[in-house]
C-alpha positions in Angstrom: 8.2 10.1 16.1 9.6 8.2 19.0 6.9 5.6 18.7 7.2 5.4 14.9 11.0 4.8 15.3 10.3 1.8 17.6 7.8 0.4 15.1 9.9 0.9 12.0 11.0 -2.0 9.8 14.0 -0.6 7.9 15.2 -3.7 6.1 14.0 -6.8 4.3 15.0 -9.1 7.1 12.9 -7.3 9.6 10.0 -7.2 7.2 10.2 -10.9 6.6 10.2 -11.5 10.3 7.1 -9.3 10.9 5.1 -10.7 8.0 5.9 -14.3 9.0 4.7 -13.7 12.5 1.6 -11.8 11.3 0.5 -14.7 9.1 1.3 -17.3 11.8 -2.2 -17.0 13.3 -5.3 -18.7 11.9 -7.2 -15.3 11.9 -4.8 -13.7 9.3 -4.3 -15.4 5.9 -2.7 -12.5 4.1 -0.6 -9.5 5.2 1.2 -6.4 3.9 3.5 -4.2 5.9 3.9 -0.5 5.0 6.8 1.1 6.9 7.8 4.7 5.9 9.1 7.8 7.6 5.5 8.9 8.2 3.5 5.7 8.9 3.6 2.1 9.9 0.6 0.2 8.7 -0.5 -3.4 8.7 -3.0 -4.5 6.0 -4.5 -7.9 6.5 -7.1 -10.3 5.1 -8.8 -11.6 8.3 -11.3 -14.3 9.2 -11.7 -13.0 12.8 -11.1 -9.2 13.2 -10.9 -9.0 17.0 -8.5 -11.9 17.2 -6.4 -10.5 14.4 -6.3 -7.1 16.0 -5.2 -8.6 19.3 -2.5 -10.6 17.5 -1.1 -7.5 15.7 -1.0 -5.4 18.9 0.8 -8.2 20.8 3.4 -8.5 18.0 4.0 -4.8 17.8 4.2 -4.4 21.6 6.7 -7.2 21.8 8.9 -5.6 19.1 8.7 -2.0 20.3 8.5 -2.4 24.1 5.5 0.0 24.0 2.4 -1.2 26.0 -0.6 -2.6 24.1 -2.7 0.1 25.9 -0.6 2.9 24.4 -0.5 1.4 21.0 -4.3 1.0 21.0 -4.6 4.7 22.0 -2.4 5.8 19.1 -3.6 3.4 16.4 -6.3 3.8 13.8 -8.1 0.6 13.1 -10.2 0.1 9.9 -12.1 -2.9 8.6 -14.2 -3.8 5.6 -15.4 -0.7 3.6 -13.6 1.8 5.9 -10.3 -0.2 5.4 -10.7 0.0 1.6 -11.5 3.7 1.8 -8.4 4.3 3.9 -6.2 2.4 1.5 -7.5 4.4 -1.4 -6.9 7.6 0.5 -3.3 6.6 1.2 -2.6 5.6 -2.4 -4.0 8.9 -3.6 -1.7 10.7 -1.1 -4.7 12.3 0.7 -3.6 10.8 3.9 0.0 12.0 3.6 1.6 14.7 5.7 2.2 16.4 2.3 -1.0 16.3 0.3 -0.3 15.2 -3.3 3.2 14.0 -2.6 4.4 11.5 -5.2 6.4 9.0 -3.1 3.6 7.1 -1.3 2.3 5.2 -4.4 5.9 3.9 -5.0 6.2 2.9 -1.4 2.9 1.1 -1.5 3.8 -0.8 -4.6 7.1 -1.8 -3.1 5.4 -3.1 0.1 2.8 -5.0 -1.9 5.4 -6.5 -4.3 7.6 -7.6 -1.3 4.6 -9.3 0.4 3.3 -10.9 -2.8 6.6 -12.2 -4.1 7.3 -13.8 -0.7 3.9 -15.4 -0.4 2.7 -13.3 2.5 -0.3 -12.1 0.6 -2.4 -13.5 -2.2 -5.3 -12.6 -4.6 -7.6 -11.0 -2.0 -5.2 -8.2 -0.9 -3.9 -8.1 -4.5 -7.4 -7.1 -5.7 -7.5 -4.3 -3.1 -4.0 -3.0 -3.8 -4.5 -3.0 -7.6 -7.8 -1.2 -7.3 -6.1 1.4 -5.0 -3.4 2.0 -7.6 -6.1 2.5 -10.3 -8.0 4.9 -8.0 -4.8 6.9 -7.3 -4.2 7.1 -11.1 -7.8 8.4 -11.6 -7.2 11.1 -8.9 -4.0 12.2 -10.6 -5.5 12.3 -14.0 -8.7 14.1 -13.0 -7.3 16.7 -10.5 -4.2 18.8 -10.2 -3.5 17.5 -6.7 -0.1 16.2 -7.9 0.8 19.2 -10.1 4.0 20.9 -9.0 4.9 17.6 -7.2 5.7 18.2 -3.6 7.4 15.7 -1.3 8.9 15.8 2.2 12.3 16.4 0.5 11.1 19.4 -1.4 9.4 20.8 1.8 12.8 20.4 3.6 14.6 22.3 0.9 11.9 25.0 1.0 12.5 25.3 4.8 16.2 25.7 4.2 15.6 28.6 1.7 13.5 30.3 4.4 16.4 30.1 6.8 19.4 31.0 4.6 19.6 34.2 2.5 21.1 32.4 -0.5 21.7 28.7 -1.1 23.8 29.4 -4.2 27.4 28.2 -4.0 26.9 26.8 -0.5 28.3 23.3 0.2 25.6 20.8 0.9 26.1 17.2 2.0 23.4 14.5 1.3 23.7 11.2 3.0 21.8 8.3 1.4 20.9 7.4 -2.1 17.1 6.7 -1.9 14.3 8.6 -3.6 14.3 11.2 -0.8 18.0 11.9 -1.4 17.6 12.2 -5.1 14.8 14.7 -4.9 16.7 16.7 -2.3 19.8 16.7 -4.5 17.9 17.9 -7.6 16.3 20.8 -5.7 19.6 21.9 -4.1 21.4 21.8 -7.4 18.6 23.8 -9.1 19.1 26.4 -6.4 22.8 26.6 -7.2 24.2 24.7 -4.2 27.5 22.7 -4.4 26.1 19.2 -3.6 28.0 16.2 -2.4 26.6 12.6 -2.1 27.7 10.2 0.6 26.7 6.6 1.1 28.1 3.4 2.7 28.2 1.8 -0.7 30.3 4.3 -2.7 29.3 3.0 -6.2 25.7 3.8 -5.4 26.7 7.3 -4.3 28.6 7.6 -7.6 25.5 6.6 -9.6 23.3 9.1 -7.9 25.9 11.9 -8.2 26.4 11.2 -11.9 22.6 11.3 -12.6 22.0 14.6 -10.8 25.4 16.4 -11.4 26.8 16.2 -7.9 30.1 15.2 -6.3 30.9 12.1 -4.3 32.5 11.9 -0.8 33.4 8.7 0.9 31.4 7.6 3.9 34.6 7.2 6.0 34.9 11.0 5.8 31.6 11.5 7.8 33.3 12.7 11.0 35.2 15.4 9.1 32.2 16.3 6.8 29.7 17.0 9.6 32.0 19.7 10.8 32.8 21.2 7.4 29.4 21.4 5.6 27.0 24.2 6.4 24.0 22.2 5.0 23.4 18.5 5.6 20.5 16.3 4.6 20.4 12.7 5.7 17.9 9.9 4.8 19.4 6.5 5.3 17.9 3.2 6.3 20.4 2.8 9.2 18.7 1.2 12.3 20.9 3.4 14.6 22.0 7.0 14.4 25.0 7.7 12.2 25.7 11.2 13.6 26.2 11.4 17.3 28.0 13.6 19.9 31.2 11.7 19.5 31.9 13.2 16.0 30.4 16.7 16.4 32.9 19.5 17.0 32.5 23.2 17.7 32.6 25.4 14.5 32.4 29.2 13.9 29.4 29.0 11.5 25.8 28.0 11.7 24.9 24.5 10.4 21.5 23.5 9.0 20.7 19.9 9.4 17.7 18.0 8.1 17.1 14.5 9.3 14.5 12.8 7.0 15.1 9.3 8.2 13.1 7.0 10.4 14.6 5.8 12.6 16.5 9.1 12.9 20.1 9.4 11.6 21.1 12.2 14.0 21.2 12.0 17.8 23.1 14.8 19.7 22.8 16.8 22.8 25.3 19.6 22.1 24.1 23.1 21.0 27.0 23.8 18.7 25.2 26.3 16.4 23.3 23.4 14.8 19.7 24.0 13.6 18.2 20.5 13.4 14.9 19.8 11.7 13.2 16.4 11.6 10.1 15.2 9.8 7.7 16.4 12.4 9.2 19.9 12.4 8.1 20.6 8.8 4.4 20.8 9.5 4.0 24.6 8.9 4.9 24.3 5.3 2.8 21.1 5.1 -0.2 22.9 6.4 0.2 25.7 3.8 0.4 23.0 1.1 -2.9 21.5 2.4 -4.6 24.8 2.0 -3.3 25.2 -1.5 -4.5 21.8 -2.5 -7.8 22.0 -0.8 -10.0 22.3 -3.9 -8.2 19.5 -5.7 -8.5 17.4 -2.5 -12.3 17.8 -2.5 -12.5 16.6 -6.0 -10.2 13.7 -5.1 -12.5 12.6 -2.2 -15.4 12.3 -4.6 -13.3 10.1 -6.9 -12.2 7.9 -4.0 -15.8 7.6 -2.8 -16.9 6.4 -6.2 -13.9 4.1 -6.4 -14.7 2.4 -3.1 -18.3 1.7 -4.3 -17.0 0.5 -7.7 -14.5 -1.8 -5.9 -17.2 -3.6 -3.9 -19.5 -3.9 -6.9 -16.6 -5.5 -8.8 -15.8 -7.7 -5.8 -19.3 -8.9 -5.6 -19.3 -9.6 -9.3 -16.3 -11.8 -8.7 -18.2 -13.7 -6.1 -21.4 -14.2 -8.2 -19.7 -15.4 -11.4 -18.6 -18.8 -10.0 -22.2 -19.4 -8.8 -23.5 -18.6 -12.3 -20.9 -21.0 -13.8 -22.1 -23.7 -11.4 -25.7 -23.2 -12.4 -24.8 -23.7 -16.1 -22.7 -26.7 -15.3 -25.7 -28.2 -13.4 -28.0 -27.4 -16.3 -25.6 -29.0 -18.7 -25.4 -32.1 -16.5 -29.3 -32.3 -16.4 -29.5 -32.0 -20.2 -27.1 -34.9 -20.7 -29.0 -37.0 -18.2 -32.3 -36.3 -19.8 -31.0 -37.1 -23.3 -29.6 -40.5 -22.0 -32.9 -41.2 -20.2 -34.9 -40.5 -23.4 -32.7 -42.9 -25.4 -32.8 -45.6 -22.7 -36.6 -45.4 -22.6 -36.9 -45.7 -26.3 -38.4 -42.2 -26.8 -35.7 -41.3 -29.4 -33.2 -43.4 -31.4 -29.7 -43.8 -30.1 -28.2 -41.9 -33.1 -30.2 -38.8 -32.1 -28.9 -38.7 -28.6 -26.4 -35.9 -29.3 -29.0 -33.7 -31.0 -31.4 -34.3 -28.1 -28.7 -33.3 -25.6 -28.0 -30.1 -27.6 -31.8 -29.3 -27.7 -32.1 -29.7 -23.9 -29.0 -27.7 -23.3 -30.2 -24.8 -25.5 -33.6 -24.8 -23.9 -32.0 -24.6 -20.4 -29.6 -21.8 -21.5 -32.5 -19.8 -22.9 -34.4 -20.3 -19.7 -31.5 -19.3 -17.5 -30.4 -16.2 -19.5 -32.8 -13.7 -17.8 -32.3 -15.3 -14.4 -28.5 -15.0 -14.4 -28.7 -11.5 -15.8 -31.0 -10.6 -12.9 -28.4 -12.2 -10.5 -25.7 -9.9 -11.9 -28.0 -6.8 -11.7 -28.8 -7.6 -8.0 -25.2 -6.6 -7.2 -26.1 -3.0 -7.6 -28.9 -3.4 -5.0 -26.5 -5.1 -2.5 -28.5 -8.3 -2.7 -25.6 -10.4 -3.6 -24.9 -12.0 -0.3 -28.5 -13.2 0.2 -28.6 -14.4 -3.4 -25.3 -16.2 -3.2 -26.3 -18.1 -0.1 -29.6 -19.1 -1.6 -28.0 -20.4 -4.8 -25.2 -22.2 -3.0 -27.8 -23.9 -0.8 -29.9 -24.9 -3.8 -26.8 -26.4 -5.7 -25.6 -28.2 -2.5 -29.0 -29.7 -1.9 -29.3 -30.7 -5.5 -26.0 -32.5 -5.4 -27.0 -34.3 -2.2 -30.2 -35.5 -3.8 -28.2 -36.7 -6.8 -25.8 -38.6 -4.7 -28.7 -40.3 -2.8 -30.3 -41.4 -6.0 -27.1 -42.8 -7.3 -26.6 -44.8 -4.0 -30.2 -46.2 -4.4 -29.3 -47.4 -7.9 
């Protein structure tokens, strides 16, 4: 958690800075930054993977103050097919701390939209992301992995219920108005708690409170509130702790605090009957959730495997179609040249030139039909790269010969 805190990008300004630096090297043309409470990932389109990897580690080390050696020891690095497989796993929430949680897809979409709208990524990463979202939807539709939706917030409320005899009528303070806070508020209200919402921007607190049926408390009341509420959940995007030793006082009742933010919102050293739980403390319930979802996860892995294969088949098809188009354009050009040559040589009258051109064109299309279909079918046999290189070389050499002939004329 300490490392993730140092690598977090909590606001748009920080994300802009990171993405701008990521794409400042020749080896990275597109980049997306995913920064959540449980992960920090960089997704790139690279021309040189070793160089890009080194650039990323240097950037992250400079930001965090953590050595490159330690970052390398903690990082998972994926490329090509393994990178696509990992992305699909993340989107389908199989790589989440809480298997089947529903927040990650929204977080991925937000990260992609931010990078795309600000021109940090283009069509190549867009293809990968959109395919990942489709695969995630296929997993949700074909399995019950997301049935009874579970999130880090709901796990935290479950943990509270295991600690307190009865949540009903107890006062609970929720700080922050994001999705995590909304889910927490709904679960607590369903359990009968008296819920209050606090946020720096009070009108946002009011909107959330109204939508879930909670109360509002001003952010300025935080020093008093932390010593009055028995239950506290916080999930803000503050870059520094908002609850520290300076505002914590001794009380005669136990307090149950859940810090779901990264960087963390709570930093204290006093043992004032405070039971503090952070994201990494919730792994027992998470492990139980993994066991419960095990059968659905197995089915999801199969769907993801097929999705990765399908993605590369589709990607190869995108690469082959421009080549096929070039072949037909070259054939059309040849048909037109032959029709003109026949007229010039006196083989056919000038008024029949268009018909002659159409006849040549049709003959070439009939000839090329089976050949181009075989090119498309070669995708399934992973022959596309070899085929593409050969066709590109043929077209290039043909163009060069044509240019030389024109120069002679």
